[in-house]
C-alpha positions as CSV (number, residue, x, y, z in Angstrom):
1,M,3.7,6.3,-30.9
2,R,1.1,3.7,-29.9
3,L,1.3,1.4,-26.9
4,L,0.9,-2.4,-27.2
5,R,-2.3,-3.8,-25.8
6,S,-0.2,-5.7,-23.2
7,T,1.4,-2.4,-22.0
8,D,-2.0,-0.7,-21.7
9,L,-3.4,-3.7,-19.8
10,A,-0.4,-3.9,-17.5
11,L,-0.8,-0.2,-16.5
12,R,-4.6,-0.6,-16.0
13,V,-4.1,-3.7,-13.9
14,L,-1.4,-2.0,-11.7
15,M,-3.6,1.0,-11.3
16,R,-6.7,-1.0,-10.4
17,L,-4.8,-3.1,-7.8
18,A,-3.3,0.1,-6.4
19,V,-6.8,1.2,-5.3
20,A,-8.0,-2.2,-4.0
21,D,-9.1,-2.2,-0.4
22,G,-7.4,-5.5,0.4
23,T,-10.6,-7.3,1.5
24,T,-10.8,-9.2,-1.8
25,T,-8.0,-10.3,-4.1
26,P,-9.0,-10.5,-7.7
27,T,-7.9,-13.5,-9.8
28,T,-6.5,-13.3,-13.3
29,R,-9.9,-14.4,-14.6
30,D,-11.5,-11.5,-12.7
31,V,-8.9,-9.1,-14.3
32,A,-9.7,-10.5,-17.8
33,A,-13.4,-10.1,-17.3
34,A,-13.2,-6.6,-15.8
35,M,-10.8,-5.3,-18.5
36,E,-12.8,-7.2,-21.2
37,V,-9.7,-9.0,-22.6
38,P,-9.1,-12.7,-23.3
39,Y,-8.0,-14.7,-20.3
40,T,-4.8,-15.8,-22.1
41,H,-3.8,-12.2,-22.8
42,A,-4.4,-11.2,-19.1
43,A,-2.5,-14.3,-17.9
44,K,0.6,-13.3,-20.0
45,V,0.5,-9.7,-18.7
46,V,0.0,-10.9,-15.0
47,A,2.9,-13.3,-15.4
48,E,5.2,-10.6,-16.7
49,L,4.1,-8.2,-13.9
50,Q,4.8,-10.9,-11.4
51,H,8.2,-11.6,-13.0
52,L,9.0,-7.9,-12.7
53,G,8.1,-8.1,-8.9
54,L,5.2,-5.6,-9.3
55,L,2.5,-7.9,-8.2
56,A,2.1,-11.1,-6.2
57,A,-0.1,-13.9,-7.3
58,R,-1.3,-16.6,-5.0
59,R,-2.9,-19.8,-6.4
60,G,-5.7,-21.8,-5.0
61,R,-8.5,-21.1,-2.6
62,G,-8.0,-17.6,-1.1
63,G,-5.6,-16.8,-3.8
64,G,-5.5,-13.8,-6.1
65,L,-3.5,-10.8,-7.2
66,T,-2.0,-8.1,-4.9
67,L,0.2,-5.2,-5.7
68,T,3.6,-5.3,-4.1
69,E,5.3,-2.2,-2.7
70,A,7.6,-2.2,-5.7
71,G,4.4,-2.1,-7.9
72,R,3.0,0.8,-6.0
73,T,6.1,2.9,-6.4
74,A,7.1,1.6,-9.9
75,S,7.9,4.2,-12.5
76,V,5.4,4.3,-15.2
77,G,8.2,4.9,-17.7
78,A,10.0,1.7,-16.5
79,V,6.8,-0.3,-16.8
80,V,6.2,0.9,-20.3
81,R,9.8,0.2,-21.3
82,S,9.6,-3.3,-19.9
83,F,6.6,-4.1,-22.0
84,E,7.5,-2.1,-25.1
85,G,11.2,-2.9,-25.2
86,N,13.9,-0.5,-26.2
87,G,13.7,-1.0,-30.0
88,D,13.5,1.7,-32.5
89,V,10.2,3.2,-33.5
90,V,10.8,2.2,-37.1
91,D,12.8,-0.8,-38.4
92,C,15.3,0.7,-40.8
93,D,17.4,-2.5,-40.9
94,G,14.6,-5.1,-41.4
95,A,14.1,-7.6,-44.2
96,A,14.0,-4.8,-46.7
97,P,16.6,-2.3,-45.4
98,C,15.8,1.4,-46.0
99,P,17.9,2.8,-48.8
100,L,18.3,6.1,-46.8
101,S,19.8,4.4,-43.7
102,S,23.4,5.6,-44.3
103,G,22.4,9.3,-44.3
104,C,18.9,9.5,-42.8
105,R,18.1,12.0,-40.1
106,L,14.6,10.7,-39.4
107,R,15.8,7.6,-37.4
108,G,17.7,9.8,-34.9
109,A,14.8,12.2,-34.6
110,L,12.4,9.4,-33.9
111,R,14.8,7.9,-31.3
112,R,15.0,11.2,-29.5
113,A,11.2,11.6,-29.5
114,Q,10.9,8.1,-28.1
115,E,13.3,8.9,-25.3
116,A,11.5,12.1,-24.6
117,F,8.3,10.1,-24.3
118,Y,9.8,7.7,-21.8
119,A,11.5,10.6,-19.9
120,S,8.2,12.3,-19.4
121,L,6.8,9.0,-17.8
122,D,9.8,8.2,-15.7
123,P,9.1,10.4,-12.7
124,L,5.5,9.3,-12.5
125,T,4.6,6.3,-10.2
126,V,1.6,4.0,-10.2
127,E,0.5,5.8,-7.0
128,D,0.6,9.1,-8.9
129,M,-1.6,7.7,-11.6
130,V,-4.4,6.7,-9.1
131,A,-4.6,10.1,-7.3
132,A,-8.1,11.8,-7.4
133,P,-10.2,11.7,-9.4
134,T,-8.8,8.5,-11.1
135,G,-8.9,6.3,-8.0
136,A,-12.6,6.6,-7.6
137,L,-13.2,5.8,-11.2
138,L,-10.9,2.8,-11.0
139,L,-13.0,1.5,-8.0
140,G,-15.9,1.4,-10.5
141,I,-14.1,-1.3,-12.4
142,T,-15.5,-4.4,-10.6
143,M,-13.0,-7.2,-10.1
144,R,-14.6,-9.9,-8.0
């Protein structure tokens, strides 16, 4: 299984904001530059994180991004599910339906594997992900 770029970016943004000292609040442009992604991509991810209540974004002078308490304690599994969706790993019923769909055992096995993946991430929080030594490394990612 491979995570979408937006999921990866969302997790990295949450982790970086979790170790912020609070003296500066990075902007979406700062996030895009620090993570070396297009601004439009970062803006979509930040908007979704804000919609989920995981970060707060203030506009204008003195504005920027801050992690909410919900963002700090968010389940990594829940964040990944929000960005990845709950769809199947493979599309058996797509434009060209699989001829094995009526008796295939692979689809169920892949669904169980996907759920096991999420279940392993569910108990982990964003705070867990920034424990030593990761927190110090994240501080090296300059945002503003």
